[in-house]
C-alpha beads as a LAMMPS data file, in Angstrom:
LAMMPS data file: protein, C-alpha beads

67 atoms
66 bonds

1 atom types
1 bond types

-500.0 500.0 xlo xhi
-500.0 500.0 ylo yhi
-500.0 500.0 zlo zhi

Masses

1 110.0

Atoms # bond

1 1 1 -152.741 -23.260 82.880
2 1 1 -151.991 -23.542 79.178
3 1 1 -149.107 -21.086 79.552
4 1 1 -147.573 -23.191 82.351
5 1 1 -147.810 -26.303 80.155
6 1 1 -146.227 -24.444 77.223
7 1 1 -143.330 -23.175 79.366
8 1 1 -142.773 -26.674 80.784
9 1 1 -142.655 -28.154 77.283
10 1 1 -140.177 -25.495 76.109
11 1 1 -137.904 -26.100 79.080
12 1 1 -137.977 -29.862 78.501
13 1 1 -136.886 -29.414 74.901
14 1 1 -134.192 -26.823 75.663
15 1 1 -132.644 -28.157 78.876
16 1 1 -129.766 -30.530 78.042
17 1 1 -129.577 -31.991 81.558
18 1 1 -133.291 -32.821 81.516
19 1 1 -132.833 -34.561 78.175
20 1 1 -129.871 -36.557 79.525
21 1 1 -131.880 -37.573 82.599
22 1 1 -134.801 -38.627 80.395
23 1 1 -132.562 -40.785 78.196
24 1 1 -130.968 -42.389 81.250
25 1 1 -134.361 -43.119 82.846
26 1 1 -135.729 -44.752 79.721
27 1 1 -139.257 -43.372 79.975
28 1 1 -140.962 -40.245 81.216
29 1 1 -142.903 -42.223 83.808
30 1 1 -139.696 -43.665 85.242
31 1 1 -138.106 -40.210 85.205
32 1 1 -141.018 -38.610 87.087
33 1 1 -141.062 -41.417 89.673
34 1 1 -137.322 -41.087 90.261
35 1 1 -137.582 -37.290 90.463
36 1 1 -140.358 -37.577 93.042
37 1 1 -138.332 -40.066 95.095
38 1 1 -135.280 -37.798 95.099
39 1 1 -137.385 -34.793 96.072
40 1 1 -138.804 -36.737 99.029
41 1 1 -135.454 -38.213 100.136
42 1 1 -132.868 -35.523 99.404
43 1 1 -132.598 -31.797 99.897
44 1 1 -132.651 -30.506 96.330
45 1 1 -132.167 -26.707 96.073
46 1 1 -133.116 -26.357 92.381
47 1 1 -134.013 -28.291 89.256
48 1 1 -130.494 -28.184 87.809
49 1 1 -129.237 -30.015 90.892
50 1 1 -132.112 -32.477 90.571
51 1 1 -131.220 -33.205 86.948
52 1 1 -127.520 -33.614 87.834
53 1 1 -128.506 -36.034 90.608
54 1 1 -130.663 -38.018 88.177
55 1 1 -127.806 -38.259 85.688
56 1 1 -125.169 -39.205 88.286
57 1 1 -126.933 -40.404 91.462
58 1 1 -125.080 -40.417 94.777
59 1 1 -123.863 -43.682 96.250
60 1 1 -125.238 -44.479 99.684
61 1 1 -123.191 -46.837 101.841
62 1 1 -124.894 -48.669 104.643
63 1 1 -122.637 -50.305 107.176
64 1 1 -124.014 -53.601 108.361
65 1 1 -123.548 -54.409 112.016
66 1 1 -122.659 -58.037 112.603
67 1 1 -123.500 -59.624 115.905

Bonds

1 1 1 2
2 1 2 3
3 1 3 4
4 1 4 5
5 1 5 6
6 1 6 7
7 1 7 8
8 1 8 9
9 1 9 10
10 1 10 11
11 1 11 12
12 1 12 13
13 1 13 14
14 1 14 15
15 1 15 16
16 1 16 17
17 1 17 18
18 1 18 19
19 1 19 20
20 1 20 21
21 1 21 22
22 1 22 23
23 1 23 24
24 1 24 25
25 1 25 26
26 1 26 27
27 1 27 28
28 1 28 29
29 1 29 30
30 1 30 31
31 1 31 32
32 1 32 33
33 1 33 34
34 1 34 35
35 1 35 36
36 1 36 37
37 1 37 38
38 1 38 39
39 1 39 40
40 1 40 41
41 1 41 42
42 1 42 43
43 1 43 44
44 1 44 45
45 1 45 46
46 1 46 47
47 1 47 48
48 1 48 49
49 1 49 50
50 1 50 51
51 1 51 52
52 1 52 53
53 1 53 54
54 1 54 55
55 1 55 56
56 1 56 57
57 1 57 58
58 1 58 59
59 1 59 60
60 1 60 61
61 1 61 62
62 1 62 63
63 1 63 64
64 1 64 65
65 1 65 66
66 1 66 67
């Protein structure tokens, strides 16, 4: 368990995309909540793609139907 925590901490400090996503989110709590939302809503193949999506999120267009 301690080894997993150590590896996670190292990756957070070394991964530039993670650092960019953290800065953009403002706080770690906000970052984790957004990451969890994206994981639930989108098909994310790996963490690099997740970080890229956090940095530059996709735009979803919803067409309203008028009656």
